[in-house]
Each structure stands twice: as structure tokens, then as C-alpha cells.
C-alpha positions as a printed Julia matrix, in Angstrom:
283×3 Matrix{Float64}:
 -115.71  -17.46  -105.62
 -113.41  -14.15  -105.88
 -113.67  -11.11  -104.17
 -116.66   -9.69  -105.61
 -118.6   -12.61  -103.78
 -117.23  -11.57  -100.91
 -120.32  -10.93   -98.1
 -120.43   -8.02   -96.61
 -119.63   -7.41   -92.87
 -117.72   -9.83   -90.5
 -118.07  -12.99   -92.71
 -116.87  -10.55   -95.52
 -113.61   -9.31   -93.62
 -112.51  -12.87   -92.89
 -113.23  -14.41   -96.5
 -109.9   -15.66   -98.19
 -109.16  -14.95  -101.89
 -110.28  -17.59  -104.15
 -112.79  -20.57  -103.67
 -111.53  -21.55  -100.23
 -114.43  -21.47   -97.37
 -113.53  -19.16   -94.59
 -113.13  -20.65   -91.29
 -116.44  -20.94   -89.25
 -118.5   -21.22   -92.59
 -120.27  -24.78   -94.59
 -120.17  -24.85   -98.52
 -124.0   -24.04   -98.13
 -123.61  -21.4    -96.14
 -120.51  -19.42   -97.36
 -121.8   -20.1   -101.57
 -125.09  -19.1   -100.49
 -124.05  -15.63   -98.23
 -125.84  -13.38  -100.96
 -128.46  -15.66  -101.89
 -131.43  -13.14  -100.94
 -130.27  -12.98   -97.18
 -129.69  -10.19   -95.11
 -125.74   -8.89   -94.93
 -124.33   -9.46   -91.89
 -122.8   -12.07   -89.71
 -125.95  -13.61   -88.59
 -127.42  -14.52   -91.88
 -124.58  -16.11   -93.32
 -125.11  -19.69   -91.59
 -128.81  -19.1    -93.06
 -130.35  -21.33   -96.06
 -132.67  -19.45   -97.62
 -135.29  -22.43   -97.76
 -134.92  -22.58   -93.85
 -137.67  -20.96   -91.71
 -135.23  -21.08   -88.66
 -131.21  -21.86   -89.01
 -129.61  -24.53   -86.36
 -128.86  -22.46   -82.73
 -131.81  -20.1    -83.57
 -135.29  -20.11   -82.05
 -138.07  -18.68   -84.08
 -137.96  -15.61   -81.71
 -134.04  -15.27   -81.97
 -133.93  -15.94   -86.31
 -136.3   -12.96   -86.63
 -135.21  -10.36   -84.61
 -131.86  -11.03   -85.82
 -133.14  -10.74   -89.4
 -134.96   -7.74   -88.34
 -138.63   -9.17   -89.57
 -141.71   -7.63   -88.56
 -143.81  -10.61   -87.75
 -141.35  -11.51   -84.65
 -143.59  -12.13   -82.37
 -143.15  -10.04   -79.46
 -141.93  -10.89   -75.98
 -144.82  -12.1    -73.42
 -145.04   -8.83   -70.6
 -144.76  -10.61   -67.6
 -146.12   -7.91   -65.3
 -148.92   -7.32   -67.31
 -149.8   -10.88   -67.39
 -149.29  -11.4    -64.12
 -150.94   -8.48   -63.1
 -154.11   -9.78   -65.09
 -153.84  -13.37   -63.45
 -153.94  -11.19   -59.78
 -157.01   -9.17   -61.13
 -159.06  -12.73   -62.16
 -157.99  -14.02   -58.77
 -159.26  -11.13   -56.76
 -162.3   -10.92   -59.04
 -163.13  -14.61   -58.35
 -162.11  -14.39   -54.38
 -164.56  -11.32   -54.52
 -167.23  -13.53   -55.93
 -167.27  -16.03   -54.51
 -170.27  -15.97   -51.84
 -169.08  -16.2    -48.28
 -170.23  -19.37   -46.04
 -173.38  -19.1    -43.98
 -172.25  -19.6    -40.11
 -173.29  -23.04   -39.48
 -176.74  -23.47   -37.59
 -176.39  -24.46   -33.91
 -176.91  -28.43   -33.41
 -180.29  -29.18   -31.75
 -180.11  -30.49   -28.28
 -180.09  -34.27   -28.89
 -182.79  -36.67   -26.44
 -180.85  -38.09   -23.3
 -179.84  -41.85   -24.11
 -181.29  -43.08   -20.09
 -182.99  -41.83   -17.04
 -186.08  -39.94   -16.87
 -185.31  -37.28   -19.33
 -185.07  -40.16   -21.76
 -188.79  -41.49   -20.66
 -190.33  -37.97   -21.11
 -188.72  -37.45   -24.12
 -190.59  -40.5    -25.7
 -194.05  -39.54   -24.58
 -195.99  -37.35   -26.8
 -197.72  -34.43   -25.15
 -198.91  -31.8    -27.42
 -201.65  -29.01   -27.01
 -205.03  -29.72   -28.23
 -208.47  -28.25   -28.97
 -211.93  -29.68   -27.98
 -213.93  -29.93   -31.57
 -216.73  -31.68   -29.99
 -218.21  -32.71   -26.85
 -221.17  -35.2    -26.0
 -222.07  -37.59   -23.08
 -221.63  -41.08   -23.49
 -224.86  -43.05   -23.83
 -225.52  -44.7    -20.37
 -222.31  -43.78   -18.67
 -222.87  -40.65   -16.07
 -219.16  -39.65   -16.11
 -217.9   -40.15   -19.59
 -217.53  -37.33   -22.14
 -216.92  -38.58   -25.54
 -214.48  -35.88   -27.12
 -212.78  -34.8    -30.72
 -210.11  -32.95   -30.22
 -207.3   -31.74   -32.98
 -203.93  -32.14   -31.98
 -202.26  -30.82   -35.32
 -203.11  -34.11   -37.4
 -205.13  -33.88   -40.55
 -207.6   -35.93   -37.99
 -209.12  -35.29   -34.69
 -208.28  -38.2    -32.26
 -211.52  -39.91   -30.35
 -211.32  -39.31   -26.42
 -213.33  -40.95   -23.86
 -212.88  -38.89   -20.47
 -214.25  -39.08   -16.79
 -214.63  -35.01   -16.53
 -218.48  -34.96   -16.38
 -218.48  -34.12   -12.57
 -215.95  -31.87   -12.67
 -217.06  -29.91   -16.27
 -220.29  -28.86   -18.3
 -220.1   -29.86   -22.02
 -220.2   -26.13   -22.32
 -217.18  -25.4    -20.59
 -215.04  -27.92   -22.78
 -216.12  -26.93   -26.09
 -213.47  -24.97   -28.23
 -211.29  -25.78   -24.76
 -207.57  -25.86   -25.41
 -206.41  -28.88   -23.44
 -202.83  -30.91   -22.85
 -203.12  -34.38   -24.6
 -201.04  -37.36   -24.26
 -201.08  -38.58   -27.55
 -199.14  -42.05   -27.81
 -201.02  -44.13   -24.9
 -202.21  -47.36   -26.13
 -205.84  -46.82   -27.26
 -208.17  -48.52   -25.41
 -212.26  -48.71   -25.1
 -214.4   -47.55   -22.4
 -218.17  -48.61   -22.91
 -217.41  -50.09   -26.44
 -215.5   -46.61   -27.47
 -212.4   -46.41   -28.53
 -210.16  -44.11   -26.88
 -206.99  -42.97   -28.63
 -205.47  -40.46   -26.1
 -205.7   -38.73   -23.03
 -206.41  -35.15   -21.87
 -203.87  -34.07   -18.81
 -205.21  -32.65   -16.0
 -203.77  -31.37   -12.05
 -205.76  -33.76    -9.42
 -206.26  -33.41    -5.63
 -206.83  -36.42    -3.75
 -207.34  -38.56    -7.16
 -210.1   -40.89    -6.89
 -211.44  -39.81    -3.57
 -215.11  -38.69    -3.23
 -213.65  -35.17    -2.87
 -211.26  -34.9     -6.07
 -210.74  -31.85    -7.5
 -209.64  -31.5    -10.98
 -208.25  -29.01   -13.12
 -207.11  -29.54   -16.86
 -203.44  -28.04   -18.0
 -204.12  -24.73   -19.74
 -201.48  -24.21   -22.57
 -200.79  -20.43   -22.85
 -203.17  -18.08   -25.08
 -201.95  -18.22   -28.95
 -200.44  -21.6    -28.33
 -200.57  -23.6    -32.2
 -202.41  -27.33   -31.57
 -200.05  -29.77   -32.11
 -197.13  -27.77   -30.44
 -194.97  -29.52   -28.06
 -194.03  -28.38   -24.77
 -190.22  -28.26   -23.59
 -188.34  -28.66   -20.62
 -185.79  -26.75   -20.59
 -183.93  -27.52   -23.74
 -185.77  -31.02   -23.85
 -189.16  -31.19   -26.24
 -191.32  -33.58   -24.65
 -191.59  -36.09   -27.13
 -189.3   -35.38   -29.13
 -188.39  -39.4    -29.23
 -191.36  -40.56   -29.52
 -191.35  -41.29   -33.46
 -191.16  -45.48   -33.87
 -192.1   -46.1    -30.18
 -194.58  -48.71   -30.1
 -197.48  -48.0    -27.65
 -197.48  -51.41   -26.62
 -195.34  -51.18   -23.87
 -195.44  -47.09   -23.27
 -197.57  -47.45   -19.78
 -193.85  -48.82   -17.98
 -192.46  -45.51   -19.93
 -195.25  -43.13   -19.1
 -194.85  -45.18   -15.03
 -191.14  -43.49   -14.94
 -192.74  -39.99   -15.99
 -195.78  -39.27   -14.29
 -194.4   -39.61   -10.68
 -192.3   -36.57   -11.9
 -194.96  -34.33   -13.51
 -196.6   -32.02   -10.76
 -197.66  -28.27   -10.02
 -195.44  -26.28    -8.7
 -196.14  -23.41    -5.92
 -196.63  -20.99    -8.85
 -199.41  -23.0    -10.15
 -197.48  -24.06   -13.64
 -197.15  -27.81   -14.5
 -193.25  -29.05   -13.93
 -191.12  -31.99   -14.68
 -189.09  -32.46   -11.3
 -189.55  -28.59   -10.65
 -188.64  -27.4    -14.45
 -191.96  -25.57   -15.65
 -193.57  -27.21   -19.37
 -193.06  -24.06   -21.27
 -194.45  -23.33   -24.31
 -193.08  -20.53   -26.62
 -196.1   -18.24   -25.48
 -195.24  -18.67   -21.65
 -195.74  -22.16   -19.31
 -198.48  -24.93   -19.1
 -200.92  -24.06   -15.54
 -204.22  -25.27   -14.29
 -206.55  -22.98   -12.63
 -205.71  -22.85    -9.36
 -203.91  -26.1     -7.98
 -200.45  -26.05    -6.68
 -198.35  -28.57    -5.28
 -200.24  -31.68    -6.75
 -199.55  -34.34    -9.29
 -200.63  -34.45   -12.78
 -202.81  -37.35   -14.54
């Protein structure tokens, strides 16, 4: 090619006269330098059919060509700001964890307290009361203890209470006693009472009274221990042995409150009491 075919700019300055390819060119790049490509150093190497010449990225090549379609470089600060905003928004949207509820006290593994946890004592209400035929000292009671059906109880309270005094009265019931029969009638539970001179002619018996407002089926607490909390699944076949461990520690304290080893039996409404007896056993 002659001088009229030299490219303008840096490449044309170095182009020799005649057909010699100048240093830094290939035959292709030199002879196609003016075939539709932009003049200047960056375009000398460009083949017009190539999207991106060797040594360039699409971005750098488009910038060198001055094309309007060159992709813009990302704005790092803006991206970072957007990412930070998303993280902060997610952090605000994430609900805070609720504080863990305190664990309920577990029943003791052994000892008298463990035995007490196996004895199912509940507040009950006497729904029906009638005398057992041909039995001078026995009442047949139907007692609501918070179950679907009332429990049938045969109790020797005739010498201590009239039927009217027992009707609709709240009592404390030993619920998982082994069922037994008295005068052919099954007794499915036992009502508890403070008793003085038990078994003697001058025996005095006062039923335990739950505090006013106590719901049927409620179990008392001794300290933090719920009486009967470990009673589920306990076989009634040997429950009398468990009762034998518990009963000697059930007494009325000097305030007339039912207690276990000196600790009152409490419902949330207050202590379990008897009418007047103190410092006697509970049976």
C-alpha cells in the first residue's frame, strides 16, 4: 500500500512507504486498518468482523471504540449500600426469640417426697350423698374430681356429718387408691380428714377443706412439688405401700393447716384447712 493508504494517528506515523507491513502489525491488521474501523492506535489491531480483538475485554474494547453501548462499570459503593440496606431490613424483620419458659420442677427420684408425688390428691365436690342400706355408719357418695364421670366413694362419716352437711361440699380426695368393696359397693377413692383419737369411741373427724374458689380436680402443692405429679402410670396394686410412706408425714399444723412434714398443702387460693383440729394426723 502507498502513503494514501496509511492509517491516521500513531500507526500511520510508523508506516513505511510501499507494501512493507510496519512493526507491530499483521498483514490483516495493516491492510484492514481503514476498513470501517475507527482510526487510532486501538483500532489498528481490530478485525472488522471480530466482536472483541485479542487483548481486550468487551468492556475495554467498547470504551476504546467510544461506543454508546459499552456496559457501565458497577458502582461498588451503591451495591454495597443496597446490600447493607437489605441486611439491616432483614435484621429488623426477624422476630426476636421469646425468652425460654422456666423448667417445671421435676419430681424427686426417691424418698418421701417421691412417694408423695405418686399419691394423687385432688380437690373434689360431693354431688350426691345417701346412706348405704343396712349399714349404720356408711354413706355412698358421688364425687366430682374433675373427670368426665364422678367417682363412687363409700365412707364411714355417718357419725360425724349429716347427709345435708355433705351435699355439695368440697373435700380433698385420695384418687388413686386401690378400689375395694364395702357392703357390695365399690369404693373408687377416699376422702381425707383430720382425725383425733382415731378408732376410739371419742374419735373426732373433720374433713379437709380446700380454700374457697378452688376448682374440682386441682392438686395441692407442697412447696414447689405438685402432689400427684408422678401418679400417672403408677399401679394401684401396690399403692398402699406408697401411702404407707406418705401418711405418717401428713398432719395438721398449729395453724390448722394440712401439712406434709411441716410444709402446708397449698392451692393457689390458699392453704388446705380443717375446721378446728390442730396437731393431729390426716387419714
